[in-house]
Residue frames as a rotation matrix with the C-alpha (Angstrom) as fourth column:
MET 1
0.572 0.820 -0.017 0.00
0.820 -0.571 0.035 0.01
0.019 -0.034 -0.999 0.02
THR 2
0.512 -0.414 -0.753 2.74
0.122 -0.832 0.541 2.53
-0.850 -0.368 -0.376 0.91
GLY 3
-0.630 -0.697 0.343 4.57
0.423 0.062 0.904 1.73
-0.651 0.715 0.256 -2.41
ALA 4
-0.118 0.639 0.760 1.39
0.974 -0.076 0.215 2.46
0.195 0.766 -0.613 -4.38
LEU 5
0.792 0.477 -0.382 0.97
0.558 -0.819 0.136 5.79
-0.248 -0.321 -0.914 -2.53
VAL 6
-0.017 -0.880 -0.475 4.57
0.089 -0.475 0.876 6.80
-0.996 -0.028 0.086 -3.23
ALA 7
-0.652 -0.206 0.730 4.16
0.696 0.218 0.684 5.90
-0.300 0.954 0.001 -6.86
LEU 8
0.331 0.881 0.337 0.85
0.926 -0.372 0.062 7.88
0.180 0.292 -0.939 -7.00
GLY 9
0.663 -0.092 -0.743 2.56
0.352 -0.838 0.417 10.82
-0.661 -0.538 -0.523 -5.27
ALA 10
-0.476 -0.878 0.056 5.50
0.247 -0.073 0.966 10.73
-0.844 0.474 0.252 -7.75
LEU 11
-0.434 0.334 0.837 3.00
0.901 0.180 0.395 10.66
-0.018 0.925 -0.379 -10.63
VAL 12
0.654 0.729 -0.203 1.16
0.747 -0.664 0.026 13.68
-0.115 -0.169 -0.979 -9.33
VAL 13
0.357 -0.607 -0.710 4.31
0.068 -0.741 0.668 15.71
-0.932 -0.287 -0.223 -8.84
ALA 14
-0.640 -0.558 0.529 5.51
0.504 0.215 0.836 14.66
-0.580 0.802 0.144 -12.39
ALA 15
-0.065 0.762 0.644 2.24
0.990 -0.033 0.139 15.61
0.128 0.646 -0.752 -13.89
ALA 16
0.804 0.307 -0.509 2.22
0.452 -0.872 0.187 19.08
-0.386 -0.380 -0.840 -12.10
ALA 17
-0.122 -0.902 -0.414 5.83
0.042 -0.421 0.906 19.76
-0.992 0.093 0.090 -13.23
GLY 18
-0.636 -0.121 0.762 4.89
0.701 0.320 0.637 18.84
-0.321 0.940 -0.119 -16.78
LEU 19
0.330 0.863 0.383 1.89
0.931 -0.364 0.018 21.09
0.155 0.351 -0.924 -16.84
LEU 20
0.630 -0.258 -0.732 3.93
0.201 -0.857 0.475 24.00
-0.750 -0.447 -0.488 -15.37
ILE 21
-0.492 -0.870 0.030 6.62
0.199 -0.079 0.977 23.63
-0.847 0.487 0.212 -18.00
LYS 22
-0.404 0.435 0.805 3.99
0.913 0.147 0.379 23.42
0.046 0.888 -0.457 -20.83
ALA 23
0.641 0.755 -0.137 2.22
0.759 -0.650 -0.032 26.53
-0.114 -0.084 -0.990 -19.59
ARG 24
0.391 -0.597 -0.701 5.52
0.038 -0.750 0.660 28.47
-0.920 -0.284 -0.271 -19.48
SER 25
-0.449 -0.672 0.588 6.78
0.573 0.288 0.767 27.30
-0.685 0.682 0.256 -22.85
GLY 26
-0.265 0.287 0.920 6.33
0.915 -0.226 0.334 29.80
0.304 0.931 -0.203 -25.63
ARG 27
0.693 0.579 -0.430 5.46
0.707 -0.662 0.249 32.72
-0.141 -0.476 -0.868 -23.32
VAL 28
0.185 -0.642 0.744 6.96
0.350 -0.665 -0.660 36.10
0.918 0.383 0.102 -23.95
ARG 29
0.562 -0.110 -0.820 8.93
0.806 -0.148 0.573 37.41
-0.184 -0.983 0.005 -21.05
ALA 30
0.953 -0.263 -0.151 10.70
-0.261 -0.965 0.036 40.73
-0.155 0.005 -0.988 -20.52
GLY 31
0.562 -0.816 -0.135 14.29
0.041 0.190 -0.981 40.86
0.826 0.545 0.140 -21.83
ARG 32
0.684 -0.526 -0.505 17.31
0.674 0.189 0.714 40.28
-0.280 -0.829 0.484 -19.51
ASP 33
0.853 -0.487 -0.186 20.02
-0.501 -0.865 -0.034 42.82
-0.144 0.122 -0.982 -19.15
THR 34
0.777 -0.584 0.235 22.61
0.581 0.809 0.089 40.60
-0.242 0.067 0.968 -20.75
ALA 35
0.347 -0.644 0.682 24.54
0.342 -0.590 -0.731 43.60
0.873 0.487 0.015 -22.00
GLY 36
0.566 -0.045 0.823 24.75
-0.594 -0.715 0.369 44.91
0.572 -0.698 -0.431 -18.39
ARG 37
0.954 -0.209 0.217 26.33
-0.012 0.695 0.719 41.84
-0.301 -0.688 0.660 -17.10
ASP 38
0.166 -0.914 0.369 29.45
0.904 0.290 0.313 42.38
-0.393 0.282 0.875 -19.27
ALA 39
0.117 -0.290 -0.950 31.17
0.040 -0.954 0.296 45.67
-0.992 -0.073 -0.100 -19.92
ALA 40
-0.844 -0.519 0.136 31.94
0.098 0.100 0.990 44.40
-0.527 0.849 -0.033 -23.46
GLY 41
-0.276 0.850 -0.449 28.21
-0.913 -0.378 -0.154 44.47
-0.301 0.367 0.880 -24.34
PRO 42
0.736 0.616 0.282 26.36
-0.484 0.769 -0.417 41.75
-0.474 0.171 0.864 -26.29
PRO 43
0.009 -0.739 0.674 28.52
0.249 0.655 0.714 38.91
-0.969 0.161 0.190 -27.68
ALA 44
-0.567 -0.367 -0.738 30.00
-0.560 -0.485 0.672 39.56
-0.604 0.794 0.069 -31.17
GLU 45
-0.921 0.277 0.274 28.06
0.384 0.767 0.515 36.58
-0.067 0.579 -0.812 -32.54
VAL 46
-0.011 0.964 -0.267 24.81
0.843 -0.134 -0.520 38.33
-0.537 -0.231 -0.811 -31.52
LEU 47
0.087 0.004 -0.996 25.84
-0.147 -0.989 -0.017 41.67
-0.985 0.148 -0.086 -32.93
ALA 48
-0.829 -0.491 -0.269 26.90
-0.355 0.091 0.930 40.12
-0.432 0.867 -0.250 -36.21
ALA 49
-0.719 0.615 0.324 23.57
0.686 0.704 0.185 38.43
-0.115 0.355 -0.928 -36.58
LEU 50
-0.103 0.756 -0.646 21.60
0.432 -0.551 -0.714 41.64
-0.896 -0.353 -0.269 -36.24
ASP 51
-0.105 0.115 0.988 20.03
0.968 -0.217 0.129 43.30
0.229 0.969 -0.089 -39.33
PRO 52
-0.776 -0.286 -0.562 20.87
0.482 -0.844 -0.236 47.04
-0.407 -0.454 0.793 -38.96
ALA 53
-0.838 0.516 0.175 17.90
-0.210 -0.602 0.771 48.01
0.503 0.609 0.613 -41.25
ALA 54
-0.087 0.856 -0.510 15.40
0.451 0.490 0.746 46.21
0.888 -0.165 -0.429 -38.97
ALA 55
0.178 0.266 0.947 13.77
-0.674 -0.668 0.314 47.69
0.717 -0.695 0.060 -35.86
VAL 56
0.294 -0.092 0.951 13.95
-0.811 0.502 0.300 44.33
-0.505 -0.860 0.073 -34.23
THR 57
-0.171 -0.401 -0.900 15.80
-0.735 0.661 -0.154 41.18
0.657 0.635 -0.407 -34.91
LEU 58
0.781 0.467 0.415 14.49
-0.622 0.650 0.437 37.92
-0.065 -0.599 0.798 -33.63
VAL 59
-0.322 -0.914 -0.246 17.67
-0.864 0.390 -0.319 35.91
0.387 0.110 -0.915 -32.68
GLN 60
0.819 0.574 -0.014 16.87
-0.531 0.767 0.359 32.28
0.217 -0.287 0.933 -32.39
PHE 61
-0.369 -0.859 0.354 19.23
-0.925 0.376 -0.052 30.18
-0.089 -0.346 -0.934 -30.37
SER 62
0.777 0.612 -0.145 18.98
-0.627 0.772 -0.105 26.50
0.048 0.172 0.984 -31.45
THR 63
-0.254 -0.822 0.510 20.90
-0.607 0.546 0.577 23.25
-0.753 -0.163 -0.637 -31.54
THR 64
-0.792 -0.185 -0.582 21.45
-0.598 0.425 0.679 20.64
0.122 0.886 -0.447 -34.29
PHE 65
-0.813 0.402 -0.421 19.08
0.286 0.905 0.314 17.94
0.507 0.135 -0.851 -32.97
CYS 66
-0.751 0.606 -0.262 16.35
-0.014 -0.411 -0.911 20.21
-0.660 -0.681 0.318 -31.52
ALA 67
-0.562 0.606 0.563 13.02
0.826 0.379 0.416 19.28
0.039 0.699 -0.714 -33.22
PRO 68
0.466 0.802 -0.372 11.11
0.776 -0.573 -0.263 22.34
-0.425 -0.166 -0.890 -31.94
CYS 69
-0.248 -0.705 -0.665 13.90
0.140 -0.705 0.695 24.45
-0.959 0.079 0.273 -33.33
ARG 70
-0.874 -0.006 0.486 12.83
0.478 0.161 0.863 23.59
-0.084 0.987 -0.138 -36.89
HIS 71
0.088 0.987 0.132 9.25
0.977 -0.111 0.180 24.68
0.193 0.113 -0.975 -36.24
THR 72
0.415 0.018 -0.910 10.46
0.498 -0.841 0.210 27.88
-0.761 -0.540 -0.359 -34.62
ARG 73
-0.640 -0.763 -0.086 12.72
0.269 -0.329 0.905 28.55
-0.719 0.556 0.416 -37.55
VAL 74
-0.653 0.455 0.605 9.90
0.709 0.088 0.700 28.32
0.265 0.886 -0.380 -39.99
LEU 75
0.391 0.829 -0.400 7.53
0.919 -0.371 0.129 30.43
-0.041 -0.418 -0.908 -37.76
LEU 76
0.285 -0.372 -0.883 10.04
0.349 -0.818 0.457 33.22
-0.893 -0.439 -0.103 -37.25
ALA 77
-0.807 -0.574 0.141 11.27
0.320 -0.224 0.920 33.36
-0.497 0.788 0.364 -40.81
ASP 78
-0.350 0.789 0.505 7.67
0.842 0.029 0.539 33.68
0.410 0.614 -0.674 -41.97
LEU 79
0.549 0.526 -0.649 6.87
0.792 -0.575 0.204 36.28
-0.266 -0.626 -0.733 -39.41
ALA 80
-0.214 -0.732 -0.647 10.02
0.210 -0.681 0.701 38.34
-0.954 0.014 0.300 -40.39
GLU 81
-0.785 -0.123 0.607 9.08
0.607 0.041 0.794 38.03
-0.123 0.992 0.042 -44.09
ARG 82
-0.070 0.931 0.358 5.55
0.829 -0.145 0.540 39.32
0.555 0.335 -0.762 -43.58
THR 83
0.664 0.305 -0.682 6.40
0.716 -0.522 0.463 41.98
-0.215 -0.796 -0.566 -40.92
PRO 84
0.509 -0.446 0.736 7.95
0.279 -0.723 -0.632 45.26
0.814 0.527 -0.244 -41.87
GLY 85
0.336 -0.419 0.844 10.83
-0.775 -0.632 -0.005 46.21
0.535 -0.652 -0.537 -39.57
LEU 86
0.628 0.001 0.778 11.30
-0.597 0.643 0.481 42.68
-0.500 -0.766 0.404 -38.31
ALA 87
0.076 -0.672 -0.737 14.30
-0.830 0.367 -0.421 40.37
0.553 0.643 -0.530 -39.10
HIS 88
0.946 0.194 0.261 15.20
-0.307 0.800 0.515 36.76
-0.109 -0.567 0.816 -38.13
ALA 89
0.006 -0.945 -0.327 18.61
-0.824 0.181 -0.537 35.26
0.567 0.273 -0.777 -37.43
ASP 90
0.961 0.249 -0.118 19.49
-0.157 0.845 0.511 31.77
0.227 -0.473 0.851 -36.19
ILE 91
0.004 -0.975 0.224 22.52
-0.923 -0.090 -0.375 31.04
0.385 -0.205 -0.900 -34.09
ASP 92
0.606 0.166 -0.778 23.46
-0.107 0.986 0.127 27.41
0.788 0.006 0.615 -33.51
LEU 93
0.344 -0.467 0.815 24.70
-0.925 -0.320 0.206 26.75
0.165 -0.824 -0.542 -29.97
THR 94
0.934 0.038 -0.356 25.58
-0.034 0.999 0.018 23.04
0.356 -0.005 0.934 -30.54
ASP 95
0.299 -0.910 -0.288 29.33
0.842 0.393 -0.368 23.68
0.449 -0.133 0.884 -30.13
ARG 96
-0.405 -0.352 0.844 29.12
0.117 -0.935 -0.334 27.01
0.907 -0.037 0.420 -28.27
PRO 97
0.193 0.574 -0.796 28.22
0.850 0.307 0.427 26.42
0.490 -0.759 -0.429 -24.70
GLU 98
-0.628 -0.488 -0.606 30.06
0.723 -0.654 -0.223 29.64
-0.288 -0.578 0.764 -23.59
LEU 99
-0.886 0.378 0.268 27.69
-0.152 -0.784 0.602 31.69
0.438 0.493 0.752 -25.79
ALA 100
0.048 0.926 -0.374 24.65
0.329 0.339 0.881 29.89
0.943 -0.165 -0.288 -24.23
ARG 101
-0.054 -0.121 -0.991 25.99
0.998 0.009 -0.056 30.76
0.016 -0.993 0.120 -20.80
ARG 102
-0.896 -0.386 -0.218 26.63
0.397 -0.918 -0.008 34.36
-0.197 -0.094 0.976 -21.65
MET 103
-0.698 0.702 0.143 23.20
-0.379 -0.530 0.758 34.80
0.608 0.475 0.636 -23.19
ALA 104
-0.641 0.467 0.609 21.48
-0.547 0.277 -0.790 32.81
-0.537 -0.840 0.078 -20.27
VAL 105
0.016 0.645 -0.764 20.02
-0.884 0.367 0.291 30.33
0.468 0.670 0.576 -22.73
LEU 106
-0.408 -0.099 0.908 18.83
-0.732 0.629 -0.260 27.35
-0.546 -0.771 -0.329 -20.60
ARG 107
-0.091 0.399 0.913 16.91
0.350 0.871 -0.346 25.48
-0.932 0.288 -0.219 -23.34
THR 108
-0.885 -0.106 -0.453 16.47
-0.373 -0.420 0.827 25.50
-0.278 0.901 0.332 -27.11
PRO 109
-0.212 -0.409 0.888 14.78
0.725 -0.675 -0.138 26.97
0.655 0.615 0.439 -28.85
THR 110
0.007 0.160 -0.987 15.15
0.707 -0.698 -0.108 30.31
-0.707 -0.697 -0.118 -27.13
THR 111
0.115 0.081 0.990 14.22
0.818 -0.573 -0.049 33.51
0.563 0.816 -0.132 -29.16
VAL 112
-0.182 -0.224 -0.958 15.57
0.713 -0.701 0.028 36.80
-0.677 -0.678 0.287 -28.03
ALA 113
0.637 0.350 0.687 14.27
0.719 -0.590 -0.367 40.00
0.277 0.728 -0.628 -29.68
VAL 114
-0.144 -0.837 -0.529 17.06
0.792 -0.417 0.445 42.54
-0.593 -0.355 0.723 -29.96
ASP 115
0.864 0.369 -0.344 17.07
0.150 -0.839 -0.523 46.15
-0.481 0.400 -0.780 -31.06
PRO 116
0.798 -0.569 0.200 19.73
0.215 -0.041 -0.976 47.48
0.563 0.822 0.089 -33.52
ALA 117
0.250 -0.806 0.536 22.02
-0.797 -0.485 -0.359 48.51
0.549 -0.338 -0.764 -30.68
GLY 118
-0.474 -0.491 -0.731 22.06
-0.122 0.859 -0.498 44.98
0.872 -0.147 -0.467 -29.24
ALA 119
-0.728 0.280 0.626 19.72
-0.678 -0.160 -0.718 45.63
-0.101 -0.947 0.306 -26.28
GLU 120
-0.900 0.405 -0.161 17.47
0.400 0.914 0.062 42.65
0.172 -0.009 -0.985 -25.31
ILE 121
-0.527 0.794 0.304 13.75
-0.698 -0.608 0.378 43.62
0.485 -0.013 0.875 -25.63
LEU 122
0.372 0.742 0.558 12.20
-0.903 0.427 0.034 40.33
-0.213 -0.517 0.829 -24.81
ARG 123
-0.747 -0.581 -0.324 12.80
-0.649 0.744 0.160 36.50
0.148 0.330 -0.932 -24.83
VAL 124
0.448 0.894 0.008 10.85
-0.893 0.448 0.034 33.36
0.026 -0.022 0.999 -25.38
SER 125
-0.663 -0.650 0.373 11.77
-0.654 0.745 0.136 29.83
-0.366 -0.154 -0.918 -24.33
GLY 126
-0.335 0.594 0.732 10.17
0.373 0.796 -0.476 27.21
-0.865 0.113 -0.488 -26.50
VAL 127
-0.569 0.183 0.802 8.19
0.798 -0.113 0.592 27.70
0.199 0.977 -0.082 -29.67
PRO 128
-0.946 0.205 -0.251 6.84
-0.076 -0.894 -0.443 31.26
-0.315 -0.399 0.861 -29.58
ARG 129
-0.050 0.972 0.229 3.16
0.824 0.170 -0.541 31.91
-0.565 0.162 -0.809 -29.80
ARG 130
-0.514 -0.259 0.818 2.90
0.814 -0.447 0.370 34.07
0.270 0.856 0.440 -32.93
ASP 131
0.364 0.748 0.556 0.05
0.499 -0.660 0.561 36.41
0.786 0.073 -0.613 -31.87
GLU 132
0.826 -0.098 -0.555 1.59
0.522 -0.236 0.819 36.95
-0.211 -0.967 -0.144 -28.37
LEU 133
-0.184 -0.980 -0.073 5.07
0.809 -0.193 0.555 37.75
-0.559 0.043 0.828 -29.86
LEU 134
-0.357 0.065 0.932 3.61
0.723 -0.612 0.320 40.18
0.591 0.788 0.171 -32.46
ALA 135
0.705 0.701 0.110 1.58
0.447 -0.559 0.699 41.96
0.551 -0.444 -0.707 -29.73
ALA 136
0.618 -0.537 -0.574 4.69
0.592 -0.162 0.789 42.33
-0.517 -0.828 0.218 -27.56
LEU 137
-0.430 -0.892 0.139 6.65
0.772 -0.284 0.569 43.79
-0.468 0.352 0.810 -30.40
ARG 138
0.335 0.667 0.665 3.97
0.928 -0.356 -0.110 46.02
0.164 0.654 -0.738 -31.97
GLU 139
0.915 0.060 -0.398 5.19
0.165 -0.958 0.234 49.27
-0.368 -0.279 -0.887 -30.26
ARG 140
0.057 -0.988 -0.141 8.71
-0.018 -0.142 0.990 48.68
-0.998 -0.054 -0.025 -31.55
LEU 141
-0.391 -0.048 0.919 7.62
0.819 0.438 0.371 48.01
-0.420 0.898 -0.132 -35.19
PRO 142
-0.996 0.076 -0.048 6.70
-0.090 -0.801 0.592 50.53
0.006 0.594 0.804 -37.94
ALA 143
-0.434 0.901 0.013 3.00
-0.659 -0.308 -0.686 51.60
-0.614 -0.306 0.727 -37.98
GLN 144
0.028 0.465 -0.885 2.16
-0.931 0.334 0.146 49.35
0.363 0.820 0.442 -41.10
ALA 145
-0.737 -0.386 -0.554 3.18
-0.225 0.914 -0.336 46.28
0.637 -0.123 -0.761 -39.12
SER 146
-0.830 0.412 0.375 0.30
-0.424 -0.030 -0.905 46.77
-0.362 -0.911 0.199 -36.66
ASP 147
0.191 0.936 -0.297 -2.28
-0.956 0.108 -0.273 45.42
-0.223 0.336 0.915 -39.11
LEU 148
-0.244 -0.363 -0.899 -0.44
-0.675 0.730 -0.112 42.18
0.697 0.579 -0.423 -39.59
ARG 149
0.453 0.287 0.844 -1.29
-0.824 0.497 0.272 38.81
-0.342 -0.819 0.461 -37.94
């Protein structure tokens, strides 16, 4: 009987943890002050990925064998193609753990919205929710982008 209760308790805890992770996945969160942690500013790899003509660049951090990263890549590329002032860049972290540490990337995919100066605007862990991401970026994008979905 005790073993069954322990197993049931473990199952409940695992289910609760899974639901919490699923609820947080894809949610837009305020950006971190990654530039403020290091006097040198954003890493060179991030600065090189930015589109200077875009108001916002969505920098996707991914790894080689990450299945959700492929879905995120398609979503963000489509969003950037359809939204004036928005660009998309993909940085592979497979062999760059130091960059993942510096950018505080704990899982892939992680999407970081960055302004032309390299300041982090927001971040999303997991596959972004398209409408939520656009709504969060709306004030940073040109006026004609506000009509897009």
